[in-house]
Residue frames as qw, qx, qy, qz and C-alpha x, y, z in Angstrom:
[[0.305, 0.674, -0.410, -0.534, -0.19, 7.10, 38.05],
 [0.154, -0.203, 0.946, 0.203, 0.46, 3.41, 37.46],
 [0.427, 0.449, 0.753, -0.222, -3.28, 2.72, 37.13],
 [0.376, 0.778, -0.009, -0.503, -3.54, 5.52, 34.57],
 [0.070, 0.539, -0.744, -0.389, -0.72, 3.97, 32.56],
 [0.301, 0.087, 0.950, -0.012, -2.49, 0.60, 32.68],
 [0.450, 0.648, 0.480, -0.384, -5.72, 2.16, 31.42],
 [0.274, 0.745, -0.335, -0.508, -3.86, 3.86, 28.55],
 [0.063, -0.318, 0.907, 0.269, -2.29, 0.56, 27.50],
 [0.370, 0.333, 0.853, -0.158, -5.65, -1.25, 27.62],
 [0.414, 0.754, 0.205, -0.467, -7.27, 1.48, 25.55],
 [0.152, 0.644, -0.594, -0.458, -4.43, 1.34, 23.04],
 [0.206, -0.074, 0.968, 0.122, -4.84, -2.44, 22.76],
 [0.420, 0.541, 0.668, -0.291, -8.59, -2.14, 22.26],
 [0.346, 0.787, -0.096, -0.501, -8.12, 0.53, 19.59],
 [0.013, 0.496, -0.788, -0.365, -5.47, -1.54, 17.86],
 [0.327, 0.148, 0.933, -0.016, -7.64, -4.65, 17.86],
 [0.445, 0.687, 0.449, -0.359, -10.58, -2.72, 16.39],
 [0.235, 0.750, -0.384, -0.484, -8.29, -1.23, 13.72],
 [0.116, -0.277, 0.923, 0.241, -6.99, -4.69, 12.84],
 [0.417, 0.400, 0.794, -0.191, -10.58, -5.97, 12.65],
 [0.406, 0.780, 0.086, -0.469, -11.42, -3.15, 10.24],
 [0.100, 0.596, -0.693, -0.394, -8.38, -4.07, 8.14],
 [0.311, -0.004, 0.950, 0.018, -9.49, -7.69, 8.23],
 [0.490, 0.607, 0.537, -0.323, -12.91, -6.77, 6.89],
 [0.327, 0.800, -0.221, -0.452, -11.35, -4.68, 4.12],
 [0.129, 0.572, -0.767, -0.261, -8.72, -7.18, 3.04],
 [0.911, 0.032, -0.206, -0.355, -10.75, -10.33, 3.54],
 [0.971, -0.218, 0.030, 0.091, -8.67, -13.48, 3.82],
 [0.554, 0.606, -0.301, 0.485, -5.39, -11.74, 3.04],
 [0.413, -0.765, 0.268, -0.415, -5.42, -10.93, 6.75],
 [0.970, -0.238, 0.040, 0.035, -4.36, -14.47, 7.60],
 [0.787, 0.311, -0.106, 0.522, -0.93, -13.92, 6.03],
 [0.142, 0.657, -0.184, 0.717, -0.50, -10.54, 7.72],
 [0.678, -0.659, -0.283, -0.160, -1.60, -11.67, 11.17],
 [0.766, -0.267, -0.191, 0.554, 1.91, -11.92, 12.63],
 [0.310, 0.321, 0.049, 0.894, 2.84, -8.46, 11.34],
 [0.340, -0.667, -0.262, -0.610, -0.35, -6.96, 12.73],
 [0.757, -0.584, -0.275, 0.104, 0.27, -8.44, 16.19],
 [0.629, -0.062, -0.106, 0.767, 3.76, -6.95, 16.16],
 [0.030, 0.495, 0.163, 0.853, 2.23, -3.57, 15.28],
 [0.581, -0.678, -0.321, -0.316, -0.26, -3.93, 18.13],
 [0.781, -0.420, -0.238, 0.396, 2.55, -4.69, 20.57],
 [0.480, 0.146, -0.027, 0.865, 4.60, -1.67, 19.51],
 [0.149, -0.693, -0.272, -0.651, 1.75, 0.83, 20.03],
 [0.639, -0.745, -0.185, -0.048, 1.46, 0.41, 23.86],
 [0.753, -0.193, -0.042, 0.628, 5.25, 0.43, 24.07],
 [0.270, 0.452, 0.147, 0.838, 5.35, 3.80, 22.31],
 [0.398, -0.759, -0.234, -0.460, 2.68, 5.12, 24.70],
 [0.786, -0.541, -0.164, 0.249, 4.60, 3.83, 27.72],
 [0.616, 0.056, 0.021, 0.785, 7.76, 5.54, 26.48],
 [0.022, 0.602, 0.197, 0.773, 5.89, 8.82, 25.91],
 [0.552, -0.720, -0.151, -0.393, 4.14, 8.76, 29.31],
 [0.860, -0.322, -0.201, 0.341, 7.01, 7.12, 31.16]]
């Protein structure tokens, strides 16, 4: 089950990164100022998944 959890976290990270990239394309250079916020959002998503599956 641990390997499954790892896979879920990796998938969540990949999805988050692609979502952030899409946001970056939409917002252009405004992304630079939001970068720290976005990384915090990315980090909270796998944590939520771990809590749900844990």
